[in-house]
MARTI-511816 format. One line per 3 residues: number of its first residue (from 0); their letters; for each residue x, y, z of C-alpha. Coordinates in nm, 4 decimals. Layout:
NUM) a) X Y Z ~ ...
This chain:
0) mik) 16.1687 9.7630 6.0555 ~ 15.8107 9.7851 5.9299 ~ 15.8325 9.4255 5.8012
3) iyw) 15.9538 9.3114 6.1420 ~ 15.6658 9.4950 6.3129 ~ 15.4155 9.3411 6.0738
6) yis) 15.5590 8.9921 6.1197 ~ 15.5509 9.0129 6.5011 ~ 15.1997 9.1620 6.4952
9) kqf) 15.0719 8.8690 6.2861 ~ 15.2396 8.6219 6.5204 ~ 15.0456 8.7822 6.8074
12) lkp) 14.7078 8.8544 6.6450 ~ 14.6532 8.5073 6.4991 ~ 14.6523 8.3257 6.8353
15) lff) 14.4665 8.6180 6.9953 ~ 14.1576 8.5806 6.7780 ~ 14.1753 8.2013 6.7924
18) iaf) 14.2001 8.1991 7.1742 ~ 13.9240 8.4615 7.2123 ~ 13.6854 8.2582 6.9956
21) afg) 13.7893 7.9368 7.1708 ~ 13.7182 8.0841 7.5157 ~ 13.3875 8.2247 7.3950
24) fvv) 13.2926 7.8896 7.2402 ~ 13.3796 7.7028 7.5604 ~ 13.1613 7.9399 7.7637
27) mis) 12.8826 7.9001 7.5065 ~ 12.8940 7.5196 7.5271 ~ 12.9061 7.5385 7.9061
30) eff) 12.5992 7.7647 7.9077 ~ 12.4201 7.5273 7.6718 ~ 12.4710 7.2239 7.8965
33) rem) 12.3960 7.4255 8.2107 ~ 12.0541 7.5224 8.0759 ~ 11.9865 7.2034 7.8794
36) smy) 11.7224 7.0779 8.1219 ~ 11.5302 7.4049 8.0836 ~ 11.5485 7.3858 7.7017
39) mel) 11.4191 7.0288 7.7068 ~ 11.1445 7.1012 7.9583 ~ 11.0186 7.3995 7.7565
42) ktp) 11.0685 7.2126 7.4257 ~ 11.2701 7.4998 7.2856 ~ 11.3562 7.4687 6.9129
45) flt) 11.7281 7.4242 6.8493 ~ 11.7424 7.7329 6.6250 ~ 11.6030 7.9463 6.9102
48) vae) 11.8658 7.8118 7.1503 ~ 12.1365 7.8744 6.8898 ~ 12.0082 8.2303 6.8393
51) ylf) 12.0343 8.3022 7.2118 ~ 12.3815 8.1502 7.2421 ~ 12.5252 8.3307 6.9401
54) lsl) 12.3786 8.6645 7.0487 ~ 12.5469 8.6145 7.3872 ~ 12.8804 8.5115 7.2335
57) pww) 13.0206 8.8668 7.1825 ~ 12.9704 8.9450 7.5529 ~ 13.1290 8.6189 7.6670
60) mtd) 13.4285 8.6786 7.4391 ~ 13.4717 9.0345 7.5607 ~ 13.4416 8.9291 7.9231
63) vfa) 13.7476 8.7018 7.8930 ~ 13.9335 8.9159 7.6383 ~ 14.2063 9.0233 7.8837
66) vsv) 14.2932 8.6572 7.9485 ~ 14.2988 8.5948 7.5733 ~ 14.5393 8.8859 7.5225
69) lla) 14.7734 8.7616 7.7947 ~ 14.7691 8.4040 7.6681 ~ 14.8252 8.5098 7.3045
72) llf) 15.1158 8.7297 7.4148 ~ 15.2775 8.4493 7.6121 ~ 15.2312 8.1984 7.3304
75) slg) 15.3510 8.4225 7.0459 ~ 15.6407 8.5980 7.2165 ~ 15.7415 8.2790 7.3952
78) ela) 15.7474 8.0966 7.0607 ~ 15.9653 8.3691 6.9087 ~ 16.2038 8.3356 7.2010
81) krn) 16.2021 7.9544 7.1727 ~ 16.2957 7.9722 6.8030 ~ 16.5756 8.2182 6.8865
84) eit) 16.4140 8.4861 6.6708 ~ 16.4401 8.7325 6.9592 ~ 16.8114 8.6569 6.9839
87) alk) 16.8453 8.7102 6.6081 ~ 16.6743 9.0485 6.6350 ~ 16.9103 9.1533 6.9134
90) asg) 17.2109 9.0330 6.7130 ~ 17.1007 9.2406 6.4128 ~ 17.0998 9.5537 6.6288
93) vnm) 16.7258 9.5802 6.6976 ~ 16.6624 9.7370 7.0369 ~ 16.4194 9.5245 7.2379
96) wki) 16.2366 9.8352 7.3559 ~ 16.1217 9.8936 6.9987 ~ 15.9545 9.5527 7.0048
99) isl) 15.8127 9.6243 7.3486 ~ 15.6774 9.9597 7.2247 ~ 15.4990 9.7725 6.9456
102) fmi) 15.3199 9.5542 7.2008 ~ 15.2299 9.8606 7.4090 ~ 15.0670 10.0162 7.1017
105) lgf) 14.8893 9.6884 7.0270 ~ 14.7676 9.6796 7.3873 ~ 14.6206 10.0288 7.3583
108) cig) 14.4544 9.9457 7.0242 ~ 14.3053 9.6312 7.1764 ~ 14.1792 9.8398 7.4682
111) vfd) 14.0087 10.0809 7.2281 ~ 13.8577 9.7836 7.0434 ~ 13.7336 9.6389 7.3742
114) fsm) 13.5819 9.9763 7.4694 ~ 13.4130 10.0079 7.1280 ~ 13.2638 9.6597 7.1597
117) ref) 13.1204 9.7411 7.5041 ~ 12.9921 10.0765 7.3814 ~ 12.8438 9.9972 7.0389
120) vip) 12.8013 9.6205 6.9961 ~ 12.7539 9.4439 7.3304 ~ 12.4538 9.6513 7.4541
123) stv) 12.2412 9.5649 7.1505 ~ 12.3399 9.1961 7.1344 ~ 12.2821 9.1432 7.5088
126) vka) 11.9391 9.3111 7.4897 ~ 11.8437 9.0863 7.1974 ~ 11.9762 8.7785 7.3781
129) eyv) 11.7733 8.8626 7.6904 ~ 11.4634 8.9116 7.4731 ~ 11.5115 8.5693 7.3091
132) kkv) 11.5624 8.3997 7.6458 ~ 11.2634 8.5636 7.8125 ~ 11.0099 8.5754 7.5307
135) kik) 11.1028 8.2951 7.2889 ~ 11.2413 8.0426 7.5360 ~ 11.0607 8.1056 7.8666
138) kks) 10.7415 8.2300 7.6938 ~ 10.7137 8.5325 7.9218 ~ 10.6141 8.8860 7.8321
141) vde) 10.8683 9.1643 7.8101 ~ 10.9162 9.3381 8.1436 ~ 10.7383 9.6704 8.1455
144) ipn) 10.7491 9.9336 8.4156 ~ 10.4224 9.9031 8.6159 ~ 10.1808 10.1871 8.5520
147) ehr) 10.0743 10.2578 8.9105 ~ 10.3115 10.3224 9.2019 ~ 10.2662 10.4228 9.5648
150) nli) 10.4770 10.5788 9.8381 ~ 10.7678 10.7082 9.6301 ~ 11.0474 10.9260 9.7679
153) vsi) 11.2512 11.1278 9.5191 ~ 11.5551 11.3524 9.5597 ~ 11.5277 11.6562 9.3354
156) pgn) 11.7712 11.9353 9.2417 ~ 11.8221 12.2229 9.4806 ~ 11.8496 12.0277 9.8076
159) arm) 11.4900 11.9117 9.7963 ~ 11.3008 11.5891 9.8544 ~ 10.9569 11.4921 9.7304
162) svg) 10.7330 11.2115 9.8518 ~ 10.4425 11.0947 9.6370 ~ 10.1535 10.8922 9.7752
165) yln) 10.0283 10.7754 9.4348 ~ 10.1648 10.7984 9.0792 ~ 9.9970 10.6954 8.7541
168) ikd) 10.2573 10.7009 8.4776 ~ 10.0168 10.6569 8.1863 ~ 9.7903 10.9410 8.2948
171) aym) 10.0871 11.1580 8.4075 ~ 9.9085 11.2094 8.7363 ~ 10.0119 11.2014 9.1027
174) kdi) 9.8520 11.2874 9.4374 ~ 9.9310 11.3244 9.8075 ~ 10.2533 11.5137 9.7438
177) iid) 10.4914 11.6571 9.9999 ~ 10.7949 11.8628 9.8956 ~ 11.0629 11.9685 10.1440
180) kyd) 11.3288 12.2198 10.0419 ~ 11.6492 12.2675 10.2454 ~ 11.9221 12.5308 10.2648
183) enf) 12.2947 12.4603 10.2310 ~ 12.3048 12.3505 10.5955 ~ 12.0129 12.1120 10.5376
186) hik) 11.7754 12.3173 10.7504 ~ 11.4243 12.3092 10.6107 ~ 11.3325 12.6368 10.4382
189) eni) 11.0068 12.5450 10.2633 ~ 10.7422 12.2768 10.2970 ~ 10.4851 12.2256 10.0215
192) vvg) 10.1856 11.9974 10.0674 ~ 9.9812 11.9330 9.7517 ~ 9.6641 11.7380 9.6856
195) egc) 9.7401 11.6408 9.3277 ~ 9.9553 11.7197 9.0252 ~ 9.9651 11.6507 8.6527
198) ykn) 10.2430 11.6630 8.3936 ~ 10.1711 11.9047 8.1059 ~ 10.3928 12.0681 7.8456
201) gaw) 10.7141 11.9428 8.0036 ~ 10.6385 12.0545 8.3615 ~ 10.4392 11.9455 8.6654
204) vlk) 10.1325 12.1515 8.7524 ~ 10.0515 12.1287 9.1239 ~ 9.6913 12.1769 9.2359
207) ngv) 9.5260 12.2512 9.5691 ~ 9.8325 12.3015 9.7816 ~ 9.9802 12.5016 10.0641
210) srk) 10.3342 12.6381 10.0875 ~ 10.5055 12.7151 10.4190 ~ 10.8277 12.9160 10.4035
213) ftk) 11.0300 12.9045 10.7229 ~ 11.2186 13.1976 10.8728 ~ 11.5373 13.1887 11.0812
216) dkn) 11.3376 13.2215 11.4040 ~ 11.1535 12.8957 11.3131 ~ 10.8284 13.0700 11.2221
219) wne) 10.6731 13.0384 10.8801 ~ 10.4638 13.2213 10.6255 ~ 10.1812 13.0220 10.4749
222) eif) 10.0434 13.0563 10.1223 ~ 9.7517 12.8600 9.9760 ~ 9.7419 12.8065 9.5978
225) nnr) 9.5130 12.6379 9.3477 ~ 9.7617 12.5958 9.0631 ~ 10.1396 12.6279 9.0550
228) ifg) 10.3909 12.5220 8.7889 ~ 10.6698 12.3347 8.9626 ~ 11.0201 12.3672 8.8179
231) ftv) 11.0873 11.9964 8.8537 ~ 11.0698 11.8712 8.4917 ~ 11.1340 11.4979 8.5354
234) kpq) 10.8910 11.2914 8.3294 ~ 10.6437 11.0557 8.5020 ~ 10.8225 10.7401 8.3803
237) dfv) 11.1489 10.8670 8.5289 ~ 11.0123 10.8304 8.8820 ~ 11.0673 10.4546 8.8530
240) vkd) 11.3837 10.2827 8.7352 ~ 11.3909 9.9359 8.5834 ~ 11.6807 9.7156 8.6932
243) try) 11.9100 9.6663 8.3948 ~ 12.2327 9.4725 8.3463 ~ 12.5189 9.7171 8.3039
246) eqm) 12.6452 9.5440 7.9888 ~ 12.3141 9.6342 7.8203 ~ 12.3968 10.0049 7.8389
249) nlk) 12.6445 10.2323 7.6659 ~ 12.8117 10.5069 7.8686 ~ 12.5433 10.7678 7.8020
252) tfk) 12.2596 10.5341 7.8982 ~ 12.4571 10.4020 8.1939 ~ 12.5141 10.7543 8.3274
255) eyi) 12.1449 10.8395 8.2919 ~ 12.0588 10.5129 8.4696 ~ 12.2871 10.6046 8.7612
258) ekk) 12.1471 10.9581 8.7847 ~ 11.7908 10.8256 8.7861 ~ 11.8682 10.5800 9.0667
261) qml) 12.0374 10.8595 9.2634 ~ 11.7296 11.0763 9.2167 ~ 11.5215 10.7967 9.3636
264) gen) 11.7562 10.7766 9.6616 ~ 11.9014 10.4354 9.5720 ~ 12.2604 10.3291 9.6369
267) tlk) 12.4608 10.3522 9.3122 ~ 12.8148 10.2868 9.4350 ~ 12.8374 9.9555 9.2492
270) eqi) 12.7117 10.1130 8.9265 ~ 12.9532 10.4048 8.9604 ~ 13.2470 10.1642 8.9959
273) kyh) 13.1306 9.9710 8.6893 ~ 13.1003 10.3008 8.5007 ~ 13.4607 10.4029 8.5771
276) srf) 13.5761 10.0484 8.5018 ~ 13.4745 10.1003 8.1380 ~ 13.7612 10.3493 8.1085
279) anv) 14.0005 10.1446 8.3228 ~ 13.9528 9.8461 8.0885 ~ 14.1093 10.0433 7.8020
282) fah) 14.4428 10.0488 7.9857 ~ 14.4087 9.7027 8.1407 ~ 14.5363 9.5458 7.8179
285) iiv) 14.8519 9.7578 7.8282 ~ 14.9145 9.6355 8.1817 ~ 14.8608 9.2785 8.0593
288) mmi) 15.1404 9.3426 7.8093 ~ 15.3672 9.4847 8.0786 ~ 15.3147 9.1772 8.2956
291) gip) 15.3363 8.9205 8.0160 ~ 15.6335 9.0431 7.8109 ~ 15.9080 8.9901 8.0739
294) fal) 15.7741 8.6443 8.1532 ~ 15.7290 8.5443 7.7874 ~ 16.0854 8.6375 7.6959
297) glg) 16.2093 8.3807 7.9458 ~ 16.0131 8.0911 7.7966 ~ 16.2721 7.9126 7.5880
300) nkf) 16.2103 7.5569 7.6902 ~ 15.9760 7.2946 7.5471 ~ 15.7313 7.3359 7.8350
303) gki) 15.6807 7.7049 7.7538 ~ 15.3180 7.6846 7.6426 ~ 15.2115 7.4868 7.9486
306) isf) 15.3829 7.7354 8.1772 ~ 15.2267 8.0222 7.9780 ~ 14.8776 7.8822 8.0193
309) tfa) 14.9316 7.8257 8.3925 ~ 15.0690 8.1765 8.4356 ~ 14.7746 8.3280 8.2467
312) lif) 14.5247 8.1503 8.4703 ~ 14.7060 8.2506 8.7909 ~ 14.7349 8.6122 8.6754
315) sfi) 14.3659 8.6203 8.5774 ~ 14.2432 8.4774 8.9068 ~ 14.4542 8.7217 9.1082
318) ywa) 14.3429 9.0170 8.8951 ~ 13.9740 8.9224 8.9193 ~ 14.0110 8.8632 9.2929
321) iqa) 14.1548 9.2120 9.3416 ~ 13.8756 9.3564 9.1258 ~ 13.6172 9.1841 9.3469
324) vcl) 13.7870 9.3105 9.6640 ~ 13.8043 9.6666 9.5278 ~ 13.4381 9.6497 9.4260
327) slg) 13.3464 9.5435 9.7786 ~ 13.5624 9.8187 9.9334 ~ 13.4033 10.0766 9.7038
330) enq) 13.0484 9.9602 9.7784 ~ 13.1188 9.9867 10.1515 ~ 13.2620 10.3386 10.1049
333) iin) 13.6034 10.2338 10.2362 ~ 13.7689 10.3679 9.9215 ~ 13.6575 10.6128 9.6539
336) vwf) 13.4574 10.4685 9.3615 ~ 13.7141 10.5967 9.1094 ~ 13.9951 10.4429 9.3119
339) aaw) 13.8015 10.1150 9.3383 ~ 13.7786 10.0957 8.9575 ~ 14.1423 10.1868 8.8930
342) lpn) 14.3249 10.0222 9.1869 ~ 14.3755 9.6826 9.0126 ~ 14.5366 9.8641 8.7195
345) ilf) 14.7542 10.0689 8.9533 ~ 14.8765 9.7652 9.1491 ~ 14.9514 9.5518 8.8456
348) gii) 15.0921 9.8552 8.6642 ~ 15.3528 9.8932 8.9390 ~ 15.4384 9.5233 8.9116
351) gvy) 15.4579 9.5579 8.5326 ~ 15.6948 9.8551 8.5506 ~ 15.9210 9.6625 8.7882
354) lms) 15.9289 9.3562 8.5625 ~ 15.9852 9.5667 8.2522 ~ 16.2833 9.7332 8.4176
357) kik) 16.4504 9.3901 8.4354 ~ 16.4409 9.3398 8.0578 ~ 16.7774 9.3721 7.8876
360) k) 16.8041 9.5711 7.5682
């Protein structure tokens, strides 16, 4: 049985890698011609263009990997069915569910591979590609976070909000500070107005301020201070977040990016959906198998590959359309962000289970 598993795996993996590279190459050529006028206008050396394109290739391949998996499955399994090898396996007493289980395991392994690429390879290659495009091709400087900022509003732990009139990141200095602290019912319990503050030894030191603590009868007690160490330990550079493409970040960096944007009061629903989608993608390839196997086993005619390709495109467009709809629903708070990331898998998983139930042993 091991030889049969190995034979079927090779029949699937060969077209998978060929199709994945072919899709990636097509996207690369398309990108080259799309930007050709820019390359010619800026007189970009061919080697620089090639460097950018090849650094971007892993991301392009990964982005269409689910389609590659589906197409490879339909081609390989359909070819086995066309050559009556599936019939021969059944006749020799091999239960079809053993073959199906093999593809389910392959789907999970591919999902883990996809996750590993997005976690350990894609972030670094995309960052390098963006550097080549911006610095070597467009001759621009690397984007740096501006040193001086004004009129910032930051949410801080403990139901508190801080507004800063002026912030100098390099000097770790800010002024015109107002801090409002709230209770669990969001009634203000303390108001702190500070002239200036500086970041030293991992904490903010507030200078020349006044603190007003409010009582239940809406009166307050006022305290004037010259120096006070504030428990808010966020570094000066964390007050400003630089917009970053999500594929440039691994999960740890992505989570920190989301938390920083939340601290600054920005909407992060889209980023949260993308974050949960990283995990959903692991199981998306299994669902691709569940959808493709029943269809592939019915391809015994000479037009099988054409029908397979058409089916793969239709499936992909529908799946991407549902992903886009779920993303929109999640961003508009119509559905939960977790549900928005997983709903396409749930819907197609149900369809896959139904189709799989129709397969004869």
